C-alpha positions as CSV (number, residue, x, y, z in Angstrom):
1,M,139.5,60.1,87.4
2,N,137.4,62.1,85.2
3,I,137.8,65.7,86.0
4,P,134.8,68.0,84.4
5,S,136.2,70.6,81.9
6,I,135.9,74.3,82.8
7,K,133.1,74.3,80.3
8,T,130.8,71.8,82.2
9,I,131.7,73.7,86.0
10,L,130.9,76.9,84.5
11,T,127.6,75.5,83.0
12,A,126.4,73.5,85.8
13,C,126.9,77.2,88.2
14,L,125.0,79.1,86.1
15,L,122.6,76.6,85.6
16,A,122.6,77.0,89.7
17,A,122.1,80.5,89.2
18,V,119.4,80.3,86.9
19,S,117.6,77.7,89.3
20,A,117.7,79.8,92.1
21,T,116.8,83.1,90.5
22,A,114.3,81.6,89.2
23,R,113.2,80.0,92.0
24,A,113.3,83.4,93.9
25,Q,111.4,85.1,91.3
26,E,108.8,82.7,91.6
27,D,105.5,84.7,93.1
28,Y,103.5,81.7,95.0
29,T,100.4,84.4,95.7
30,T,99.5,84.3,91.8
31,F,98.0,81.3,93.5
32,V,96.0,82.5,96.5
33,D,92.4,83.6,95.9
34,P,91.2,84.5,99.1
35,N,87.7,85.1,97.6
36,I,87.3,81.2,97.7
37,G,84.8,80.0,100.1
38,T,83.7,83.2,101.2
39,A,79.6,83.1,101.8
40,H,78.7,81.9,105.2
41,S,82.2,82.3,106.5
42,R,83.3,82.8,109.6
43,W,84.5,86.4,111.0
44,F,88.6,85.9,110.6
45,F,88.2,84.3,107.5
46,Y,88.5,87.4,105.1
47,T,91.2,88.9,105.6
48,P,93.6,89.2,102.5
49,S,95.5,92.3,103.4
50,A,97.4,91.1,106.4
51,V,100.6,89.5,106.9
52,P,100.9,85.8,108.6
53,F,99.8,85.8,111.7
54,G,99.4,89.5,111.8
55,L,97.6,91.2,114.4
56,A,96.5,94.4,112.4
57,K,93.8,92.4,109.9
58,P,92.1,95.1,107.8
59,A,89.3,93.8,105.4
60,P,86.1,94.5,103.9
61,A,83.0,93.7,105.9
62,T,79.1,93.4,104.3
63,N,77.4,92.6,107.5
64,A,80.2,92.9,110.2
65,H,77.4,95.3,112.8
66,Y,75.0,92.8,112.2
67,G,76.7,90.8,115.2
68,N,77.1,87.3,116.2
69,V,74.3,85.8,118.3
70,H,76.2,82.9,119.1
71,G,79.6,83.6,118.9
72,W,80.5,81.5,115.8
73,D,77.9,82.7,113.6
74,A,79.0,83.7,109.9
75,V,79.6,87.4,109.7
76,G,81.8,89.5,108.3
77,Y,82.1,89.5,104.5
78,D,79.9,87.1,102.4
79,H,80.4,86.4,98.9
80,R,76.7,86.8,97.7
81,H,76.1,90.8,99.3
82,E,76.6,93.7,96.8
83,S,77.2,96.6,99.1
84,I,80.6,97.2,102.1
85,E,80.0,98.9,104.8
86,G,83.4,99.7,106.3
87,F,86.9,98.2,106.5
88,P,87.4,96.9,109.7
89,N,90.9,96.7,111.1
90,L,91.3,93.6,113.8
91,H,89.5,90.1,112.1
92,E,90.4,87.8,115.3
93,F,88.4,84.7,116.8
94,Q,86.1,86.8,119.0
95,V,88.3,90.2,118.6
96,G,86.7,92.7,115.9
97,G,86.1,96.3,115.9
98,I,88.1,100.0,115.3
99,V,86.2,100.4,111.5
100,F,87.5,102.9,109.1
101,M,85.6,104.1,105.9
102,A,85.7,106.9,103.2
103,S,82.6,108.6,101.7
104,T,81.4,111.1,99.9
105,G,78.5,113.5,99.7
106,T,76.2,114.5,102.7
107,L,77.8,113.1,105.9
108,K,76.5,110.2,106.9
109,T,77.4,108.2,110.2
110,I,75.9,105.2,110.4
111,P,76.7,101.6,108.2
112,G,73.1,101.0,107.1
113,K,71.7,98.2,106.6
114,L,72.2,95.5,103.7
115,E,68.7,96.2,102.0
116,N,68.8,99.9,101.7
117,P,72.8,101.0,101.5
118,D,71.7,104.7,100.8
119,E,70.3,105.3,104.4
120,G,74.5,104.8,105.9
121,Y,78.1,105.7,104.6
122,R,77.9,102.1,103.3
123,S,78.9,101.6,99.0
124,R,77.5,99.7,97.0
125,F,80.6,97.6,94.7
126,D,80.7,95.4,91.6
127,R,83.5,92.3,91.9
128,K,84.9,93.2,88.8
129,D,86.2,95.8,90.3
130,E,88.0,94.4,93.7
131,V,91.5,93.0,93.5
132,A,91.9,90.6,96.7
133,A,95.7,89.1,97.2
134,P,97.8,88.0,100.1
135,G,98.9,91.3,101.7
136,Y,97.0,94.0,99.9
137,Y,92.9,94.4,98.8
138,S,91.1,97.3,97.0
139,V,87.8,97.7,95.8
140,L,85.7,100.8,94.4
141,L,83.5,102.0,96.3
142,K,80.4,103.0,93.6
143,D,78.3,105.2,95.4
144,H,81.1,107.6,96.6
145,G,83.6,106.9,93.2
146,I,86.5,106.2,95.9
147,K,88.9,104.0,95.1
148,A,90.0,101.9,98.9
149,E,93.1,100.6,99.2
150,L,94.3,98.2,102.2
151,T,97.6,96.6,103.3
152,A,99.4,96.1,107.0
153,T,102.3,95.5,108.7
154,K,102.5,92.8,111.5
155,R,100.7,95.4,114.0
156,V,99.6,98.2,111.6
157,A,97.2,99.0,108.7
158,L,97.6,101.2,106.0
159,H,94.4,102.4,104.6
160,R,94.6,104.8,100.9
161,Y,91.8,106.4,99.8
162,T,91.4,107.6,96.1
163,F,89.1,110.5,95.7
164,P,87.0,112.6,93.1
165,A,87.3,115.9,93.3
166,G,85.1,117.8,95.9
167,N,84.9,119.7,99.1
168,Q,82.8,116.8,100.6
169,S,85.3,114.3,101.3
170,H,85.3,112.4,104.3
171,I,87.4,109.7,106.4
172,L,85.3,107.8,109.2
173,F,86.8,106.0,112.5
174,D,83.8,104.6,113.6
175,I,84.8,103.2,116.6
176,G,81.9,101.9,119.2
177,N,80.0,99.7,117.3
178,K,80.3,95.9,117.4
179,Q,81.6,94.2,115.0
180,G,81.6,91.0,113.9
181,E,82.1,88.1,116.7
182,S,83.3,90.8,119.0
183,G,79.8,91.4,120.8
184,D,78.3,94.4,122.3
185,V,79.9,97.0,123.0
186,K,80.9,98.0,127.0
187,D,82.6,101.3,126.4
188,A,84.6,103.1,123.8
189,R,86.9,106.5,123.8
190,V,88.1,108.4,120.4
191,Y,89.6,111.7,120.1
192,I,91.3,114.0,117.8
193,T,94.8,115.1,119.6
194,S,96.4,118.5,119.2
195,D,98.5,117.1,117.1
196,G,96.0,115.7,114.3
197,R,96.1,112.1,115.6
198,I,93.4,109.7,115.7
199,E,93.6,107.5,118.9
200,G,90.8,105.7,121.3
201,F,89.8,102.4,122.2
202,V,86.7,99.6,122.5
203,T,85.9,97.3,124.8
204,T,83.4,94.5,123.7
205,L,81.8,92.0,125.4
206,P,82.3,88.6,123.2
207,V,79.6,86.2,123.7
208,Y,82.1,83.1,123.8
209,V,84.2,85.0,126.4
210,Q,80.8,85.5,128.7
211,K,80.2,82.1,128.0
212,Y,83.3,80.9,129.3
213,Q,84.9,83.5,131.6
214,P,81.5,85.3,132.7
215,G,82.4,89.6,132.9
216,A,85.8,89.3,131.1
217,E,85.6,91.7,128.5
218,V,88.3,92.2,125.6
219,S,89.4,95.6,124.6
220,M,91.5,96.8,121.5
221,Y,93.6,100.3,121.3
222,F,94.2,102.4,118.2
223,S,96.5,105.2,117.2
224,A,96.1,106.2,113.8
225,V,97.8,109.3,111.3
226,V,96.1,110.6,108.0
227,D,99.0,112.3,105.5
228,K,96.4,115.6,104.8
229,K,94.8,117.7,107.0
230,P,91.1,118.2,107.3
231,T,89.4,121.1,106.1
232,A,86.5,120.3,108.6
233,F,86.1,117.3,111.7
234,G,84.0,115.9,114.3
235,V,83.0,113.3,116.5
236,F,79.6,111.1,116.3
237,Q,77.3,109.2,118.1
238,G,75.3,107.0,115.8
239,A,73.4,109.5,113.9
240,T,74.4,112.4,115.7
241,A,77.5,114.7,114.6
242,K,79.6,117.2,116.5
243,P,81.0,119.1,114.0
244,G,84.1,120.9,115.6
245,A,83.8,118.3,118.7
246,M,87.4,116.1,119.5
247,E,86.6,113.6,121.7
248,Q,83.4,111.1,121.9
249,A,82.8,108.4,124.3
250,G,80.5,105.5,124.8
251,K,79.0,103.2,122.8
252,G,78.4,104.7,118.7
253,A,81.7,106.9,118.9
254,G,83.3,108.0,116.2
255,V,85.4,110.9,114.5
256,Y,84.9,112.2,110.8
257,L,87.4,114.4,108.9
258,T,86.1,116.8,105.9
259,F,88.6,117.2,103.2
260,A,88.2,119.0,100.1
261,T,90.1,116.6,97.4
262,Q,91.2,117.1,93.7
263,N,90.2,114.3,91.3
264,Q,92.3,111.2,92.2
265,E,93.8,112.4,95.1
266,S,94.9,109.6,97.5
267,I,94.8,110.3,101.2
268,T,96.4,107.2,103.6
269,I,95.9,106.3,107.4
270,K,98.4,104.9,109.1
271,A,97.4,103.3,112.2
272,G,98.8,101.0,114.9
273,F,96.7,98.8,117.3
274,S,97.1,97.1,120.7
275,Y,95.6,95.1,123.1
276,T,97.6,96.5,125.7
277,S,97.3,100.5,125.2
278,I,97.2,103.5,123.4
279,E,100.2,104.3,124.0
280,N,101.6,100.9,123.2
281,A,99.4,101.6,120.1
282,R,101.5,104.4,119.5
283,L,104.7,102.6,119.7
284,N,103.8,99.4,117.4
285,L,103.0,102.4,115.0
286,Q,106.2,104.3,115.3
287,E,108.6,101.1,115.1
288,E,107.0,99.1,112.1
289,A,105.8,102.2,109.6
290,R,106.4,105.6,110.7
291,D,108.7,105.9,107.8
292,L,106.4,103.2,105.2
293,T,105.1,104.7,102.2
294,F,101.8,102.6,101.3
295,D,103.2,100.9,98.4
296,Q,106.3,100.0,100.8
297,A,104.1,98.4,103.2
298,R,101.9,96.4,100.3
299,A,105.6,95.0,98.8
300,G,107.2,94.4,101.9
301,A,103.7,92.2,102.8
302,H,103.7,90.7,99.5
303,T,107.9,89.6,99.9
304,T,106.5,88.3,103.3
305,W,103.7,86.0,102.1
306,N,105.9,84.8,99.2
307,D,108.3,83.9,101.6
308,Y,106.0,82.0,103.9
309,L,104.2,80.2,101.2
310,G,107.6,79.5,99.5
311,R,108.4,77.3,102.2
312,I,106.6,74.6,100.5
313,K,106.8,74.6,96.7
314,V,104.5,72.3,94.7
315,E,104.8,71.3,91.0
316,G,102.0,69.9,89.0
317,K,99.8,69.8,86.1
318,V,96.4,71.4,87.2
319,R,96.3,75.4,88.3
320,E,93.2,74.6,90.6
321,D,95.5,72.1,92.1
322,K,97.4,74.8,93.2
323,V,95.0,77.5,94.1
324,K,93.4,75.3,96.2
325,F,96.9,74.6,98.1
326,Y,98.3,77.4,98.4
327,T,95.0,79.2,99.5
328,G,94.9,76.7,101.6
329,L,98.3,77.7,103.0
330,F,97.3,80.9,103.1
331,H,94.1,80.6,105.5
332,A,96.5,78.4,107.9
333,L,99.2,81.1,108.0
334,L,96.5,83.9,108.5
335,G,94.8,82.7,111.6
336,R,95.6,82.8,115.2
337,G,97.5,86.0,115.2
338,L,99.7,88.4,117.6
339,A,98.2,89.6,120.8
340,S,101.7,91.2,122.3
341,D,103.2,94.6,121.3
342,V,106.8,95.5,119.4
343,N,107.9,96.2,123.4
344,G,107.0,92.5,124.5
345,A,103.6,93.9,126.5
346,Y,100.6,91.6,126.4
347,P,97.3,91.2,127.5
348,K,96.7,89.2,131.0
349,N,94.5,86.7,131.6
350,D,92.9,89.6,134.7
351,G,92.9,92.3,132.4
352,T,96.0,93.8,133.4
353,V,99.0,94.1,131.4
354,G,102.0,91.9,131.5
355,Q,105.5,91.7,129.7
356,I,107.2,89.1,128.0
357,A,111.2,88.7,128.9
358,R,113.6,90.7,126.6
359,D,117.1,89.6,125.3
360,A,119.9,91.8,125.2
361,A,118.6,94.1,122.7
362,G,115.3,94.6,124.1
363,K,113.5,92.5,122.2
364,P,110.7,90.0,123.4
365,V,112.3,86.4,123.1
366,H,108.5,85.3,121.9
367,H,105.5,86.5,121.2
368,H,101.4,86.1,122.3
369,Y,98.8,85.2,119.8
370,N,95.4,85.1,119.7
371,T,93.7,81.4,119.0
372,D,90.5,79.7,118.4
373,A,90.3,76.3,120.1
374,I,93.0,73.7,119.3
375,W,90.3,71.1,119.0
376,G,90.8,69.2,115.8
377,G,94.2,71.3,114.8
378,F,96.5,67.9,115.3
379,W,95.4,66.8,112.1
380,N,96.1,69.6,110.0
381,L,97.9,72.4,111.8
382,T,99.9,71.4,114.6
383,Q,101.2,69.0,112.0
384,L,101.7,71.7,108.8
385,W,103.5,73.8,111.7
386,A,105.7,71.0,113.0
387,I,106.8,70.2,109.7
388,A,107.5,73.6,107.7
389,Y,107.0,76.3,110.4
390,P,108.1,75.2,113.6
391,E,109.4,78.3,115.0
392,Y,105.7,79.3,115.2
393,Y,104.8,76.2,117.1
394,S,107.3,77.1,119.5
395,D,106.1,80.4,120.3
396,F,102.6,79.1,120.2
397,V,103.5,76.6,123.2
398,K,105.1,79.6,125.1
399,S,102.4,82.1,124.2
400,Q,99.7,79.1,125.8
401,L,102.2,79.1,128.8
402,L,101.8,82.6,129.2
403,V,97.9,81.8,130.2
404,Y,98.7,79.1,132.5
405,K,101.3,81.0,134.2
406,D,99.0,84.1,134.9
407,A,95.9,81.9,135.2
408,G,96.9,78.4,136.2
409,W,95.2,76.8,134.0
410,L,95.9,76.2,130.2
411,G,93.2,78.2,127.4
412,D,92.2,75.8,124.7
413,G,91.1,78.9,122.9
414,I,92.1,82.6,124.0
415,A,91.0,85.7,123.0
416,N,93.2,88.9,124.3
417,S,94.4,86.4,127.1
418,R,90.7,85.4,127.8
419,Y,89.4,82.0,128.4
420,V,87.2,80.8,125.2
421,S,87.5,77.0,125.1
422,G,85.3,76.7,122.3
423,V,83.7,73.6,122.5
424,G,84.1,72.5,126.3
425,T,87.1,70.4,125.6
426,N,90.8,71.3,126.0
427,F,93.1,69.9,123.6
428,V,96.6,72.3,124.3
429,S,98.3,69.6,126.2
430,L,97.8,67.6,123.6
431,A,99.8,70.1,121.4
432,M,102.4,70.8,123.9
433,A,103.3,67.0,123.7
434,S,103.4,67.0,119.7
435,A,105.8,69.8,119.8
436,Y,108.3,68.0,122.1
437,M,107.5,64.6,120.5
438,A,108.3,66.3,117.1
439,G,111.7,68.3,118.2
440,I,110.5,71.5,119.5
441,R,111.3,72.0,122.7
442,D,113.0,75.7,123.2
443,F,110.3,76.3,126.2
444,D,110.0,75.3,129.9
445,V,109.3,71.9,129.5
446,D,109.3,71.0,132.8
447,Q,106.2,73.4,133.3
448,A,104.5,72.8,129.9
449,Y,104.5,69.5,131.3
450,Q,102.9,70.2,134.6
451,A,100.3,72.4,132.8
452,S,99.4,69.5,130.6
453,L,99.3,66.9,133.3
454,K,96.9,69.3,135.4
455,N,94.9,69.6,132.4
456,E,94.1,65.6,132.0
457,I,93.7,65.0,135.5
458,D,92.9,67.9,137.6
459,G,89.1,68.8,138.0
460,K,89.1,70.8,141.1
461,D,88.5,74.1,141.1
462,R,88.3,73.6,137.3
463,P,87.1,77.2,135.8
464,R,85.1,76.8,133.3
465,G,86.9,78.3,130.6
466,A,89.7,75.3,130.8
467,G,87.5,73.1,129.6
468,K,87.7,69.5,130.5
469,L,84.8,70.1,133.3
470,D,84.2,66.6,133.7
471,V,87.5,65.5,133.3
472,D,87.4,64.4,137.7
473,R,84.6,61.5,136.1
474,F,86.7,60.3,133.8
475,V,89.4,59.9,136.2
476,Q,87.1,58.4,138.6
477,Y,85.3,56.0,136.1
478,G,87.5,55.6,133.6
479,Y,85.1,57.6,131.0
480,V,82.5,59.7,131.6
481,P,79.1,58.4,132.6
482,H,76.3,59.9,130.3
483,L,73.8,62.1,131.8
484,D,70.1,62.6,129.2
485,D,70.0,66.0,131.4
486,G,71.6,68.1,134.0
487,S,71.2,70.9,136.3
488,D,74.5,72.3,135.6
489,W,75.8,73.5,132.5
490,Q,75.4,71.3,129.6
491,E,79.1,70.6,129.0
492,T,79.4,68.8,132.4
493,W,76.8,66.2,131.2
494,K,75.8,66.5,127.8
495,F,79.0,64.8,125.6
496,S,79.8,61.9,127.6
497,A,80.9,59.7,124.8
498,S,82.6,62.2,122.9
499,H,84.5,63.7,125.6
500,T,85.4,60.1,127.0
501,L,87.1,59.8,123.5
502,E,88.8,63.0,123.1
503,Y,90.0,62.6,126.8
504,S,91.4,59.1,125.9
505,F,93.2,60.5,123.1
506,S,95.2,63.6,125.4
507,S,95.7,61.4,127.9
508,Y,97.5,59.0,125.7
509,A,99.4,62.1,124.3
510,V,100.8,63.6,127.7
511,A,101.5,59.6,128.7
512,Q,104.2,59.6,126.0
513,W,105.6,62.6,127.2
514,A,105.6,61.4,130.6
515,K,107.4,58.2,129.5
516,A,110.2,60.6,127.6
517,L,110.8,62.6,130.4
518,G,111.0,59.2,132.7
519,K,108.1,59.9,134.6
520,K,106.9,56.4,135.1
521,A,104.2,56.9,137.7
522,D,102.4,59.3,135.5
523,Y,102.6,57.4,132.6
524,E,101.2,54.5,134.0
525,K,98.1,56.3,135.3
526,L,97.6,58.0,131.6
527,M,97.6,54.9,130.1
528,R,95.0,53.5,131.8
529,L,93.2,56.5,131.1
530,S,94.0,56.3,127.6
531,R,92.2,53.2,127.4
532,G,88.7,54.6,128.3
533,W,87.3,54.2,125.0
534,E,87.2,50.5,125.2
535,Q,84.5,51.2,128.1
536,I,82.2,52.7,125.8
537,F,82.3,50.8,122.9
538,D,79.1,48.4,122.6
539,P,80.5,44.8,120.8
540,A,77.1,44.3,119.9
541,L,76.6,47.1,117.8
542,K,80.9,47.7,116.9
543,L,79.6,51.3,117.8
544,V,80.8,53.5,120.8
545,R,77.7,54.4,122.8
546,P,77.0,56.4,125.9
547,K,77.6,54.6,129.2
548,T,75.8,55.6,132.4
549,A,77.4,55.9,136.0
550,D,75.8,51.9,136.5
551,G,78.0,50.9,133.4
552,K,74.7,50.4,131.3
553,F,74.6,51.7,127.7
554,I,72.1,54.0,127.1
555,D,68.7,53.5,125.9
556,N,66.6,54.1,123.0
557,F,70.2,54.4,121.0
558,K,70.4,56.0,117.7
559,P,73.8,56.1,116.1
560,S,72.8,58.8,113.5
561,E,71.9,61.3,116.3
562,P,73.7,63.7,117.2
563,W,74.2,65.9,120.4
564,R,73.1,63.3,122.7
565,G,76.4,62.4,123.9
566,F,78.4,63.7,121.2
567,Q,79.6,67.4,120.8
568,E,79.2,68.4,116.5
569,G,78.6,64.4,115.9
570,N,76.9,61.1,116.2
571,A,78.2,57.5,116.8
572,W,78.6,57.0,113.3
573,Q,81.4,59.2,113.0
574,Y,83.0,59.1,116.4
575,T,83.5,55.3,116.5
576,F,86.4,55.6,114.2
577,Y,87.6,58.2,117.2
578,V,90.3,56.0,118.7
579,P,93.6,57.9,116.9
580,H,95.9,56.4,119.1
581,D,95.0,53.1,119.0
582,P,93.8,52.6,115.6
583,E,95.2,49.0,115.6
584,G,92.7,48.2,118.8
585,L,89.6,49.8,116.8
586,V,90.2,47.5,113.8
587,R,91.1,44.5,116.5
588,K,87.6,45.6,118.0
589,L,85.1,45.4,114.7
590,G,87.4,42.9,113.0
591,Q,89.7,43.9,109.6
592,D,86.8,42.7,107.2
593,K,84.4,44.4,108.6
594,F,86.4,47.5,109.5
595,N,87.5,48.1,106.2
596,A,84.0,47.3,104.6
597,R,82.0,49.7,106.9
598,L,84.7,52.8,106.6
599,D,84.7,52.1,102.7
600,S,81.2,52.2,102.5
601,I,80.8,55.1,104.7
602,F,82.7,57.3,102.2
603,T,81.2,55.7,99.2
604,L,77.6,57.1,100.7
605,S,79.2,60.4,101.6
606,Q,80.6,61.2,98.3
607,K,77.3,61.6,97.5
608,N,76.9,64.5,99.7
609,A,79.7,65.7,99.0
610,F,81.8,64.2,102.0
611,G,80.2,66.4,104.3
612,G,76.8,68.4,104.7
613,G,76.1,68.8,100.8
614,T,75.5,72.1,99.0
615,T,73.5,73.9,102.6
616,L,75.3,76.9,103.4
617,D,75.4,75.6,107.1
618,A,78.6,74.8,109.7
619,F,76.4,72.1,111.2
620,S,74.7,70.9,108.2
621,G,76.5,67.7,108.2
622,L,76.7,66.3,111.9
623,A,73.9,63.7,111.8
624,G,75.6,62.4,108.5
625,L,78.2,59.0,109.0
626,Y,80.9,60.9,107.5
627,N,81.5,65.1,108.0
628,H,85.1,66.5,106.5
629,G,83.3,70.1,107.8
630,N,83.9,68.9,111.1
631,Q,87.3,68.4,113.0
632,P,86.2,65.2,114.5
633,N,86.3,63.7,111.1
634,L,89.4,64.5,110.1
635,H,91.6,62.0,110.3
636,T,89.0,59.2,109.4
637,S,89.9,58.9,105.8
638,W,93.4,57.8,106.8
639,L,92.7,54.9,108.9
640,F,93.1,52.4,106.0
641,N,96.7,52.9,106.5
642,Y,96.5,50.7,109.8
643,S,93.8,48.1,108.8
644,G,95.8,46.7,105.6
645,K,94.1,48.7,102.9
646,P,96.6,51.8,102.2
647,A,94.8,52.2,99.0
648,L,91.5,53.3,100.0
649,T,92.7,56.2,102.1
650,Q,94.8,57.1,98.6
651,K,91.7,56.6,97.1
652,W,89.3,58.1,99.3
653,V,91.8,61.1,100.5
654,R,92.1,62.2,97.0
655,A,88.3,62.0,96.3
656,I,87.8,64.5,99.5
657,C,90.7,66.5,98.0
658,Q,89.0,66.7,94.6
659,E,85.3,67.4,95.6
660,F,85.0,68.6,98.9
661,Y,87.4,71.5,98.3
662,G,86.2,74.4,95.6
663,T,87.9,77.2,94.0
664,T,84.3,79.0,93.9
665,G,83.0,82.0,96.5
666,I,80.2,79.3,97.5
667,H,82.3,76.4,97.2
668,G,85.4,76.8,98.9
669,Y,85.6,74.4,102.1
670,G,82.7,73.2,101.7
671,Y,80.1,74.8,101.7
672,G,79.5,75.1,105.6
673,Q,82.5,77.3,105.5
674,D,83.2,76.9,109.6
675,E,86.9,77.3,108.9
676,D,88.4,77.3,111.7
677,Q,91.5,79.7,111.4
678,G,93.3,77.4,108.7
679,Q,92.4,74.0,109.8
680,L,90.7,72.9,106.8
681,G,92.9,74.8,104.6
682,A,95.8,72.9,106.6
683,W,94.3,69.7,105.9
684,Y,94.4,70.0,102.2
685,V,97.8,71.2,102.0
686,I,98.9,68.3,104.1
687,A,97.0,65.8,102.8
688,S,97.6,66.7,99.3
689,M,101.3,66.6,100.3
690,G,100.0,62.8,100.8
691,L,101.3,62.8,104.6
692,F,99.6,62.6,107.7
693,D,99.7,61.4,111.3
694,V,96.2,60.0,112.7
695,K,98.0,60.5,116.0
696,G,98.7,64.5,115.7
697,L,102.4,63.3,116.4
698,T,101.9,62.5,119.8
699,D,104.1,58.9,119.5
700,L,107.8,59.1,120.7
701,K,108.7,58.8,117.7
702,P,106.2,60.4,115.3
703,T,105.5,58.8,111.7
704,L,103.1,60.0,109.5
705,G,100.7,58.1,107.2
706,I,101.7,58.3,103.5
707,G,98.9,58.6,101.0
708,S,98.4,59.9,97.4
709,P,100.2,63.3,96.6
710,V,98.2,65.5,94.6
711,F,101.5,66.9,92.7
712,D,104.6,65.7,90.5
713,R,107.5,67.1,93.1
714,I,106.5,69.1,96.4
715,T,109.7,70.9,98.1
716,V,109.8,71.9,101.7
717,Q,111.6,73.9,103.3
718,L,113.2,72.9,106.5
719,R,114.0,75.5,109.4
720,A,116.9,75.0,111.4
721,P,117.6,74.4,114.7
722,Y,114.4,72.5,114.5
723,A,115.4,70.3,111.5
724,T,118.9,69.0,110.7
725,G,118.0,69.1,106.4
726,K,117.6,72.3,104.3
727,E,114.9,70.7,102.5
728,F,112.7,67.4,102.2
729,V,111.4,66.5,98.6
730,I,108.6,64.3,97.5
731,E,108.3,63.3,94.2
732,T,106.0,61.0,91.8
733,Q,106.3,59.1,88.9
734,N,103.5,58.2,86.5
735,N,101.2,60.6,88.2
736,G,97.9,62.2,87.2
737,G,94.3,61.3,85.8
738,E,93.4,57.3,87.3
739,N,97.3,57.2,88.5
740,I,96.0,57.7,92.1
741,Y,97.4,54.7,93.7
742,V,101.0,54.2,95.0
743,Q,102.6,51.1,93.5
744,S,106.0,51.9,95.6
745,I,107.8,53.8,97.8
746,S,111.2,54.7,98.6
747,L,113.4,56.8,100.6
748,N,116.3,58.2,99.4
749,G,116.6,55.4,97.3
750,K,116.2,52.6,99.9
751,K,112.8,50.6,99.2
752,V,110.1,51.5,101.8
753,K,107.7,48.5,102.6
754,K,104.9,49.8,104.9
755,A,103.2,53.4,104.0
756,F,104.7,55.2,106.6
757,I,107.4,57.7,107.0
758,A,109.2,58.5,110.6
759,L,109.1,62.6,111.0
760,D,112.8,62.4,111.9
761,D,113.7,61.3,108.3
762,I,111.4,64.4,107.1
763,K,113.6,66.6,109.2
764,K,116.8,64.8,108.0
765,G,115.8,66.2,104.7
766,G,116.0,63.9,100.9
767,K,113.6,62.9,99.0
768,L,110.9,60.7,99.0
769,S,109.6,58.6,95.8
770,L,106.6,57.4,95.0
771,Q,105.5,54.9,91.7
772,M,101.8,56.0,91.0
773,G,99.3,53.3,89.2
774,S,95.8,53.1,88.4
775,Q,95.4,49.7,90.0
776,P,94.9,49.5,93.9
777,K,98.1,48.1,95.6
778,N,98.4,47.4,99.0
779,D,101.5,45.7,100.0
780,Y,104.8,47.5,99.2
781,S,106.9,44.3,101.0
782,R,107.0,42.7,97.4
């Protein structure tokens, strides 16, 4: 027996301590550039000063008050603009408002236009004077000589404005204007309390909320304190100011404070926010930031971000790859933020206030969240959550069940608990099934299953906001019959083929859950429905094709035509939308034809940046062969793993990571920038790790396909009790340059013969080792 010397032991301990210290000191936030992709970006995209999954999301806006015609248009902050109109504090899907701004000189109480900044309180700025990092933002407002800084806790925004010397230094609280995706203002009120607080609310009518839950509204409340007493104050309504008044209601309502400031004197605002009441906004402020200074809050936000980002450590030679990775991870952790208060109060679907159960210490047992639709989220977000953020995934399921409990149906997307289906489907049942299959089961499983089963098969009295308004016809026919026109709402007739494919997939997911729970009859029914895609597969064209109720394929069929039977895509793209049965799809086309067609699609699509080219339009790629900028395509490059050509998955996923994703304001997530609350960023994260499940973790024993990791080493911190291991490592040898192809695979030293790994093996911890080379290899059995 060889006994190590004391010196050897001490050296090992020292090295371990140095390694631990280096790990603790590593700053992952330095690789995040929030300004990537900010041209033509969505309302919720640019909120650098927020914390992960936060409610308070203060950020600069360049055109927020212009509003949003369709509910999804790019608005808020645009890389190409040269003036800032203020700092809205809430940036969520269909939720936005409560603007703070600082100015000097003659008081102006309207924001003004981009083409004429001087007509309002907006200010010009230079990019060189702007700092954006996770948990912090600052900029010099050139027209006013003011440095503006933002940071946040979960439910509290902190603003610090550093003024020049003067007697006309103003802070404005512009409450009654529409912002971003918020829609028109229905009502607002803002007032100054006797002890100097600024409080109020704004109620808006978001376009998507009105579309899916007509008549519903979204209210946002705030309570703010300022750390300096003003020399003058007043209220305003639009351009009309009322000096000395302390309260204003209605559209355009706001409050202004005027100060006498020394040169470089700073004034700080701390504001709590709530979706339930002013009282709870005040409570959120008290509990999270009563004694916090701005710098302490900034340090806390930085620490929180570094912890969340550091759950996945990537090591490689190319800094740009790390910037793409951590910026993508940043966006994946930024959206779908809190909608409940520190005491567990939350907004209910009917506009009243609900209460989340609390533990013995009085803390809510889970949180509630706003969320864009989960459409496509199973190909990026939920996989990322399951591996590295399972506690959030658990919360997400519980949050969605609140809406089901309150309103009787799952809501795919929810804004302040209001139904927002988004695209007329509903994949929450698949997301819940996936959570269960991933071992996340600390929710009411029976209630979640019943809600999910109802979502798949029940069309009776289904509200518009629950989506899937044609699911009754899917159940009746086994596919959704096509209509070229209809008197009803278009989502009940316009997207027959894509809905058939989507409902087939989600039926499969809930069928596996039924099987796991021993519900045989449900399993058999749902599995029959999961084969609906076969009914619209045209064997002559080898394409999916809409079919009418009499069983005939539609005439005048154009495979590249979007919107006729296909939601945001076309037949070329949607033919590959059989993620639950890729082997069956390969058989339908024939393996050689499948590989040749798909390979040629990527060859041609590469010329157009794998999407809509350089056109700044979220829909620019809908008529193409492949469109990475939109959800229906995100699994397609991984299908070669099922067709005997895993090297082609490795080739094309690498190419998409390198060419679709960029690091500039204009070229970030493609050019269209329809980055639905972190989905495209999350796709880059898991794809660059070399892991992806086209089935969205819906199998009884989920497995992930293995691709071509961008990095030399990836270390994932696993989370108890959802995983038994502490960390999972993916290590590549001979990676880089032309060496993008996997030559051999081993797991914990044992040879792996196929390009797949079980999720359970990841959760146990260990090491996946990949030998890389420059030549394609498709057989790992030898």
